[in-house]
PyMOL commands that place a pseudoatom at each C-alpha (Angstrom):
pseudoatom trace, name=CA, resn=ILE, resi=1, chain=A, elem=C, hetatm=0, pos=[0.000, 0.000, 0.000]
pseudoatom trace, name=CA, resn=ASP, resi=2, chain=A, elem=C, hetatm=0, pos=[2.852, 2.420, 0.755]
pseudoatom trace, name=CA, resn=GLN, resi=3, chain=A, elem=C, hetatm=0, pos=[4.298, 1.686, -2.696]
pseudoatom trace, name=CA, resn=ASP, resi=4, chain=A, elem=C, hetatm=0, pos=[0.931, 2.572, -4.237]
pseudoatom trace, name=CA, resn=LYS, resi=5, chain=A, elem=C, hetatm=0, pos=[0.858, 5.870, -2.358]
pseudoatom trace, name=CA, resn=THR, resi=6, chain=A, elem=C, hetatm=0, pos=[4.394, 6.650, -3.470]
pseudoatom trace, name=CA, resn=PHE, resi=7, chain=A, elem=C, hetatm=0, pos=[3.567, 5.785, -7.101]
pseudoatom trace, name=CA, resn=ILE, resi=8, chain=A, elem=C, hetatm=0, pos=[0.436, 7.957, -7.098]
pseudoatom trace, name=CA, resn=ALA, resi=9, chain=A, elem=C, hetatm=0, pos=[2.174, 10.850, -5.337]
pseudoatom trace, name=CA, resn=LEU, resi=10, chain=A, elem=C, hetatm=0, pos=[5.058, 10.761, -7.799]
pseudoatom trace, name=CA, resn=LYS, resi=11, chain=A, elem=C, hetatm=0, pos=[2.744, 10.714, -10.811]
pseudoatom trace, name=CA, resn=ILE, resi=12, chain=A, elem=C, hetatm=0, pos=[0.675, 13.627, -9.478]
pseudoatom trace, name=CA, resn=ASP, resi=13, chain=A, elem=C, hetatm=0, pos=[3.792, 15.580, -8.526]
pseudoatom trace, name=CA, resn=ASN, resi=14, chain=A, elem=C, hetatm=0, pos=[5.205, 15.144, -12.036]
pseudoatom trace, name=CA, resn=ILE, resi=15, chain=A, elem=C, hetatm=0, pos=[1.931, 16.416, -13.504]
pseudoatom trace, name=CA, resn=ARG, resi=16, chain=A, elem=C, hetatm=0, pos=[1.989, 19.408, -11.129]
pseudoatom trace, name=CA, resn=ASN, resi=17, chain=A, elem=C, hetatm=0, pos=[5.560, 20.256, -12.142]
pseudoatom trace, name=CA, resn=PHE, resi=18, chain=A, elem=C, hetatm=0, pos=[4.630, 19.989, -15.808]
pseudoatom trace, name=CA, resn=ARG, resi=19, chain=A, elem=C, hetatm=0, pos=[1.571, 22.194, -15.267]
pseudoatom trace, name=CA, resn=ASN, resi=20, chain=A, elem=C, hetatm=0, pos=[3.743, 24.784, -13.528]
pseudoatom trace, name=CA, resn=ARG, resi=21, chain=A, elem=C, hetatm=0, pos=[6.119, 24.876, -16.496]
pseudoatom trace, name=CA, resn=ILE, resi=22, chain=A, elem=C, hetatm=0, pos=[3.164, 25.533, -18.785]
pseudoatom trace, name=CA, resn=PHE, resi=23, chain=A, elem=C, hetatm=0, pos=[1.680, 28.233, -16.556]
pseudoatom trace, name=CA, resn=HIS, resi=24, chain=A, elem=C, hetatm=0, pos=[5.072, 29.969, -16.378]
pseudoatom trace, name=CA, resn=TYR, resi=25, chain=A, elem=C, hetatm=0, pos=[5.193, 30.024, -20.188]
pseudoatom trace, name=CA, resn=GLU, resi=26, chain=A, elem=C, hetatm=0, pos=[8.171, 27.702, -20.428]
pseudoatom trace, name=CA, resn=PRO, resi=27, chain=A, elem=C, hetatm=0, pos=[8.504, 25.888, -23.754]
pseudoatom trace, name=CA, resn=ILE, resi=28, chain=A, elem=C, hetatm=0, pos=[7.379, 22.274, -23.553]
pseudoatom trace, name=CA, resn=TYR, resi=29, chain=A, elem=C, hetatm=0, pos=[7.137, 21.259, -27.216]
pseudoatom trace, name=CA, resn=ASN, resi=30, chain=A, elem=C, hetatm=0, pos=[10.719, 19.973, -27.308]
pseudoatom trace, name=CA, resn=GLN, resi=31, chain=A, elem=C, hetatm=0, pos=[10.349, 17.529, -24.414]
pseudoatom trace, name=CA, resn=SER, resi=32, chain=A, elem=C, hetatm=0, pos=[10.857, 13.909, -25.389]
pseudoatom trace, name=CA, resn=ASP, resi=33, chain=A, elem=C, hetatm=0, pos=[8.323, 12.498, -22.915]
pseudoatom trace, name=CA, resn=LEU, resi=34, chain=A, elem=C, hetatm=0, pos=[5.217, 14.502, -23.810]
pseudoatom trace, name=CA, resn=ILE, resi=35, chain=A, elem=C, hetatm=0, pos=[3.309, 11.388, -24.839]
pseudoatom trace, name=CA, resn=LYS, resi=36, chain=A, elem=C, hetatm=0, pos=[3.973, 9.786, -21.452]
pseudoatom trace, name=CA, resn=LYS, resi=37, chain=A, elem=C, hetatm=0, pos=[2.930, 12.958, -19.638]
pseudoatom trace, name=CA, resn=HIS, resi=38, chain=A, elem=C, hetatm=0, pos=[-0.265, 13.067, -21.664]
pseudoatom trace, name=CA, resn=ILE, resi=39, chain=A, elem=C, hetatm=0, pos=[-1.036, 9.463, -20.765]
pseudoatom trace, name=CA, resn=ASP, resi=40, chain=A, elem=C, hetatm=0, pos=[-0.282, 10.162, -17.090]
pseudoatom trace, name=CA, resn=VAL, resi=41, chain=A, elem=C, hetatm=0, pos=[-2.732, 13.064, -17.001]
pseudoatom trace, name=CA, resn=PHE, resi=42, chain=A, elem=C, hetatm=0, pos=[-5.500, 10.899, -18.398]
pseudoatom trace, name=CA, resn=ASP, resi=43, chain=A, elem=C, hetatm=0, pos=[-4.604, 8.051, -16.017]
pseudoatom trace, name=CA, resn=VAL, resi=44, chain=A, elem=C, hetatm=0, pos=[-5.038, 10.358, -13.043]
pseudoatom trace, name=CA, resn=LEU, resi=45, chain=A, elem=C, hetatm=0, pos=[-8.263, 11.772, -14.464]
pseudoatom trace, name=CA, resn=THR, resi=46, chain=A, elem=C, hetatm=0, pos=[-9.554, 8.221, -14.793]
pseudoatom trace, name=CA, resn=TRP, resi=47, chain=A, elem=C, hetatm=0, pos=[-8.701, 7.507, -11.160]
pseudoatom trace, name=CA, resn=LEU, resi=48, chain=A, elem=C, hetatm=0, pos=[-10.487, 10.657, -10.014]
pseudoatom trace, name=CA, resn=ASN, resi=49, chain=A, elem=C, hetatm=0, pos=[-13.528, 10.708, -12.257]
pseudoatom trace, name=CA, resn=GLU, resi=50, chain=A, elem=C, hetatm=0, pos=[-14.163, 8.627, -15.377]
pseudoatom trace, name=CA, resn=ASP, resi=51, chain=A, elem=C, hetatm=0, pos=[-16.691, 11.166, -16.688]
pseudoatom trace, name=CA, resn=MET, resi=52, chain=A, elem=C, hetatm=0, pos=[-14.128, 13.963, -16.391]
pseudoatom trace, name=CA, resn=LYS, resi=53, chain=A, elem=C, hetatm=0, pos=[-11.667, 11.891, -18.400]
pseudoatom trace, name=CA, resn=ILE, resi=54, chain=A, elem=C, hetatm=0, pos=[-14.262, 11.311, -21.124]
pseudoatom trace, name=CA, resn=LEU, resi=55, chain=A, elem=C, hetatm=0, pos=[-15.151, 15.006, -21.216]
pseudoatom trace, name=CA, resn=ASN, resi=56, chain=A, elem=C, hetatm=0, pos=[-11.502, 16.000, -21.520]
pseudoatom trace, name=CA, resn=GLU, resi=57, chain=A, elem=C, hetatm=0, pos=[-10.979, 13.532, -24.345]
pseudoatom trace, name=CA, resn=LEU, resi=58, chain=A, elem=C, hetatm=0, pos=[-13.668, 15.361, -26.333]
pseudoatom trace, name=CA, resn=PHE, resi=59, chain=A, elem=C, hetatm=0, pos=[-11.570, 18.528, -26.327]
pseudoatom trace, name=CA, resn=ASP, resi=60, chain=A, elem=C, hetatm=0, pos=[-8.121, 16.948, -26.366]
pseudoatom trace, name=CA, resn=GLU, resi=61, chain=A, elem=C, hetatm=0, pos=[-5.979, 18.259, -29.239]
pseudoatom trace, name=CA, resn=PHE, resi=62, chain=A, elem=C, hetatm=0, pos=[-2.765, 16.491, -28.242]
pseudoatom trace, name=CA, resn=LYS, resi=63, chain=A, elem=C, hetatm=0, pos=[-2.856, 13.874, -30.993]
pseudoatom trace, name=CA, resn=ASN, resi=64, chain=A, elem=C, hetatm=0, pos=[-3.353, 16.532, -33.667]
pseudoatom trace, name=CA, resn=ILE, resi=65, chain=A, elem=C, hetatm=0, pos=[-0.589, 18.704, -32.239]
pseudoatom trace, name=CA, resn=GLU, resi=66, chain=A, elem=C, hetatm=0, pos=[1.813, 15.765, -31.896]
pseudoatom trace, name=CA, resn=GLU, resi=67, chain=A, elem=C, hetatm=0, pos=[1.154, 14.703, -35.504]
pseudoatom trace, name=CA, resn=ASN, resi=68, chain=A, elem=C, hetatm=0, pos=[1.939, 18.240, -36.704]
pseudoatom trace, name=CA, resn=LYS, resi=69, chain=A, elem=C, hetatm=0, pos=[4.806, 18.892, -34.288]
pseudoatom trace, name=CA, resn=LYS, resi=70, chain=A, elem=C, hetatm=0, pos=[7.486, 19.517, -36.916]
pseudoatom trace, name=CA, resn=GLU, resi=71, chain=A, elem=C, hetatm=0, pos=[5.321, 22.032, -38.762]
pseudoatom trace, name=CA, resn=ILE, resi=72, chain=A, elem=C, hetatm=0, pos=[4.389, 23.791, -35.510]
pseudoatom trace, name=CA, resn=ILE, resi=73, chain=A, elem=C, hetatm=0, pos=[8.036, 24.046, -34.422]
pseudoatom trace, name=CA, resn=LYS, resi=74, chain=A, elem=C, hetatm=0, pos=[8.959, 25.494, -37.818]
pseudoatom trace, name=CA, resn=LYS, resi=75, chain=A, elem=C, hetatm=0, pos=[6.184, 28.091, -37.578]
pseudoatom trace, name=CA, resn=LEU, resi=76, chain=A, elem=C, hetatm=0, pos=[7.294, 29.037, -34.070]
pseudoatom trace, name=CA, resn=ALA, resi=77, chain=A, elem=C, hetatm=0, pos=[10.877, 29.420, -35.286]
pseudoatom trace, name=CA, resn=ASP, resi=78, chain=A, elem=C, hetatm=0, pos=[9.691, 31.581, -38.191]
pseudoatom trace, name=CA, resn=LEU, resi=79, chain=A, elem=C, hetatm=0, pos=[7.715, 33.773, -35.803]
pseudoatom trace, name=CA, resn=THR, resi=80, chain=A, elem=C, hetatm=0, pos=[10.762, 34.191, -33.587]
pseudoatom trace, name=CA, resn=LEU, resi=81, chain=A, elem=C, hetatm=0, pos=[12.979, 35.075, -36.552]
pseudoatom trace, name=CA, resn=ASN, resi=82, chain=A, elem=C, hetatm=0, pos=[10.455, 37.560, -37.920]
pseudoatom trace, name=CA, resn=LYS, resi=83, chain=A, elem=C, hetatm=0, pos=[10.045, 39.147, -34.489]
pseudoatom trace, name=CA, resn=ASP, resi=84, chain=A, elem=C, hetatm=0, pos=[13.778, 39.924, -34.320]
pseudoatom trace, name=CA, resn=ASN, resi=85, chain=A, elem=C, hetatm=0, pos=[13.767, 41.717, -37.708]
for i in range(1, 85): cmd.bond("trace and resi %d" % i, "trace and resi %d" % (i + 1))
show_as sticks, trace
zoom trace
């Protein structure tokens, strides 16, 4: 049981840290473990409330963003370059 508590606490703490990075406007698109973090968020939602997980899945754009990641990164780079000129 203590191992379960530790596992859950670690997963929730990792999500909280990730959320804080987002809310402090830190770039996250270059992280290699975004898919795992996405899965972890939905795991925790499932533990808390299955209906909330289903509702969030309706609005989840992660798959679309992940599929277009290279194009998005290029557009962000172009915006940054154009901003400096």
